[in-house]
Wavefront OBJ file of the C-alpha trace (Angstrom):
o trace
v 17.916 -130.544 1.100
v 16.748 -134.181 2.176
v 19.714 -136.049 3.627
v 19.741 -139.732 3.151
v 21.938 -141.917 5.516
v 22.520 -145.293 3.764
v 23.696 -147.991 6.330
v 25.247 -151.095 4.577
v 25.176 -153.940 7.015
v 26.701 -156.618 4.718
v 30.271 -157.276 4.112
v 29.856 -158.470 0.785
v 30.031 -155.216 -1.098
v 28.877 -155.350 -4.664
v 27.941 -159.065 -4.382
v 25.501 -158.194 -1.397
v 21.891 -158.791 -2.404
v 20.417 -156.455 0.136
v 22.984 -154.082 -0.888
v 21.771 -154.383 -4.627
v 18.201 -153.583 -3.460
v 19.215 -150.575 -1.412
v 21.177 -149.264 -4.420
v 18.420 -149.672 -6.804
v 16.174 -147.555 -4.480
v 18.815 -144.997 -4.174
v 19.415 -144.810 -7.985
v 15.632 -144.387 -8.649
v 15.286 -141.833 -5.679
v 18.232 -139.722 -7.056
v 17.013 -139.832 -10.455
v 13.687 -138.165 -9.262
v 15.277 -135.937 -6.918
v 18.776 -134.974 -8.017
v 19.195 -132.582 -5.093
v 19.181 -135.239 -2.323
v 22.280 -135.894 -0.418
v 23.422 -139.549 0.118
v 25.638 -140.322 2.974
v 26.942 -143.895 2.725
v 28.152 -145.850 5.774
v 29.615 -149.102 5.283
v 29.760 -150.656 8.770
v 32.513 -152.928 7.865
v 34.678 -150.056 6.818
v 33.723 -147.517 9.360
v 36.118 -147.077 12.525
v 33.235 -147.668 14.981
v 34.511 -147.486 18.648
v 33.782 -150.306 20.976
v 30.917 -149.828 23.392
v 33.283 -150.573 26.227
v 32.974 -149.954 30.166
v 33.467 -146.303 30.236
v 30.735 -145.758 27.530
v 28.479 -148.187 29.449
v 29.205 -146.218 32.545
v 28.688 -142.883 30.867
v 25.374 -144.017 29.584
v 24.371 -145.162 33.373
v 24.956 -141.556 34.689
v 21.801 -140.471 32.709
v 19.788 -142.919 35.029
v 21.489 -141.695 38.172
v 24.056 -144.317 38.421
v 27.629 -142.821 39.049
v 29.057 -139.524 38.032
v 30.258 -138.103 34.377
v 34.079 -137.963 35.153
v 36.779 -137.277 32.597
v 37.174 -140.698 31.191
v 33.664 -141.234 30.885
v 33.057 -137.812 29.227
v 35.747 -138.513 26.750
v 34.158 -142.021 26.099
v 30.650 -140.156 25.638
v 32.109 -137.649 23.263
v 32.851 -140.456 20.768
v 29.489 -141.833 21.201
v 27.892 -138.317 20.431
v 30.039 -137.882 17.181
v 28.960 -141.184 15.834
v 25.375 -140.596 16.929
v 25.141 -136.949 15.441
v 25.770 -138.522 11.869
v 22.780 -140.415 12.333
v 20.549 -137.852 13.697
v 21.315 -135.333 11.052
v 19.878 -137.522 8.292
v 16.181 -137.235 7.210
v 15.898 -140.679 6.064
v 17.658 -143.858 6.789
v 18.115 -146.824 4.165
v 19.541 -150.105 5.581
v 20.495 -153.189 3.748
v 20.421 -156.082 5.972
v 21.076 -159.563 5.427
v 19.672 -162.154 7.673
v 22.565 -163.754 9.774
v 21.611 -166.841 12.129
v 17.842 -165.490 12.352
v 19.033 -162.061 13.340
v 21.087 -158.892 12.045
v 24.963 -158.667 11.393
v 26.826 -158.018 14.473
v 28.444 -154.794 13.012
v 24.892 -153.576 12.792
v 24.197 -154.649 16.372
v 27.219 -152.827 17.436
v 26.124 -149.637 15.692
v 22.835 -149.724 17.164
v 24.262 -150.223 20.722
v 26.612 -147.190 20.212
v 23.994 -144.742 18.956
v 20.770 -145.945 20.973
v 21.594 -143.552 23.794
v 19.337 -141.595 26.375
v 19.215 -138.062 25.698
v 20.265 -138.756 22.091
v 17.605 -141.163 20.511
v 15.457 -141.901 23.366
v 14.109 -140.603 26.760
v 12.957 -142.223 29.786
v 10.508 -141.308 32.535
v 9.926 -143.534 35.486
v 6.256 -143.171 35.088
v 5.941 -142.927 31.206
v 8.693 -145.233 30.401
v 10.794 -144.951 27.309
v 9.957 -142.547 24.440
v 11.822 -142.026 21.046
v 13.354 -138.558 20.402
v 13.516 -138.694 16.430
v 10.721 -136.820 14.710
v 9.776 -136.664 11.189
v 12.339 -139.261 9.992
v 11.749 -142.338 7.743
v 13.274 -145.623 6.868
v 13.586 -147.832 3.973
v 14.963 -151.269 4.955
v 15.969 -153.991 2.408
v 15.945 -157.546 3.928
v 17.284 -160.783 2.486
v 18.103 -164.375 3.534
v 19.125 -167.417 1.848
v 16.334 -169.851 3.041
v 14.117 -168.305 5.512
v 10.932 -166.662 4.047
v 8.000 -165.095 5.994
v 5.415 -167.743 6.607
v 7.889 -170.731 5.969
v 8.115 -173.650 8.363
v 10.184 -173.157 11.433
v 12.680 -175.715 10.116
v 13.699 -172.865 7.678
v 14.528 -170.398 10.361
v 12.898 -167.654 12.633
v 12.742 -163.968 11.985
v 14.600 -162.019 14.623
v 15.751 -159.895 11.881
v 13.056 -157.570 10.795
v 11.202 -157.931 14.082
v 14.093 -156.497 15.862
v 14.736 -153.742 13.520
v 11.017 -152.805 13.360
v 11.106 -152.691 17.259
v 14.324 -150.549 17.395
v 13.159 -147.904 14.784
v 9.933 -147.398 16.699
v 11.724 -147.280 20.004
v 13.721 -144.205 18.673
v 10.919 -142.575 17.078
v 10.951 -143.372 13.269
v 7.275 -143.718 12.442
v 7.351 -144.273 8.718
v 9.008 -147.545 7.695
v 9.008 -149.334 4.116
v 10.406 -152.714 3.627
v 11.426 -154.855 0.631
v 12.202 -158.353 0.924
v 14.199 -160.748 -1.221
v 13.332 -163.869 0.937
v 14.457 -166.591 0.169
v 17.280 -165.881 -2.332
v 18.604 -169.523 -2.335
v 15.690 -171.911 -1.786
v 13.478 -170.646 -4.704
v 12.870 -172.171 -8.165
v 13.528 -168.756 -10.059
v 16.261 -166.815 -7.891
v 17.128 -164.528 -10.824
v 13.448 -163.752 -11.573
v 12.668 -163.254 -7.922
v 15.570 -160.873 -7.679
v 14.416 -159.109 -10.538
v 11.159 -158.620 -8.954
v 12.550 -157.482 -5.820
v 14.784 -154.799 -7.504
v 11.707 -153.440 -9.259
v 9.876 -153.184 -5.815
v 12.967 -151.473 -4.590
v 12.803 -148.941 -7.412
v 9.368 -148.412 -6.675
v 9.594 -147.343 -3.089
v 10.898 -143.834 -4.235
v 7.200 -143.371 -5.446
v 6.154 -143.647 -1.676
v 8.706 -141.200 -0.211
v 8.056 -139.299 2.771
l 1 2 3 4 5 6 7 8 9 10 11 12 13 14 15 16 17 18 19 20 21 22 23 24 25 26 27 28 29 30 31 32 33 34 35 36 37 38 39 40 41 42 43 44 45 46 47 48 49 50 51 52 53 54 55 56 57 58 59 60 61 62 63 64 65 66 67 68 69 70 71 72 73 74 75 76 77 78 79 80 81 82 83 84 85 86 87 88 89 90 91 92 93 94 95 96 97 98 99 100 101 102 103 104 105 106 107 108 109 110 111 112 113 114 115 116 117 118 119 120 121 122 123 124 125 126 127 128 129 130 131 132 133 134 135 136 137 138 139 140 141 142 143 144 145 146 147 148 149 150 151 152 153 154 155 156 157 158 159 160 161 162 163 164 165 166 167 168 169 170 171 172 173 174 175 176 177 178 179 180 181 182 183 184 185 186 187 188 189 190 191 192 193 194 195 196 197 198 199 200 201 202 203 204 205 206 207 208 209
């Protein structure tokens, strides 16, 4: 049974434009495949642990720095619990509004928690980094108020999709499909553009992994 982890990065709930796209995709996907399981993770309601000193120190033990003592092990166990929920999914759906050219800080916090050696990536001094996930796919729904791909730099710069593309590739997610509703404000027909984006979102289920 396919398990989808839906990661909602907007705090706007039902008003979120990126969330509407993701939900349109999920509804179409579940209509076509009623047996799939959807696990919803609202980053703004989730009890995400801080990636603090003990967790950072625990991470560095994998690179030969320090020892995994009791406080570090306890901190690491929290990281593993959060990360296992991510690893157990077959597909990732992310709704991601652009914030100041990048991603919302709650999503960055989540990424910093789960992107750990031995869990999502490996490292070899000669070969470098390698993603540990295999056979996973991602559907990412991007929105922004003013920025649009190819627009003049005065309307913003994309550290949004470029960062997430890099991260997904870094952890081993090879199949990535995206839908953009950009811009959502600086457009002559925001309602019409939204409808077209929703149609593209629904159609993604036809290209499932």
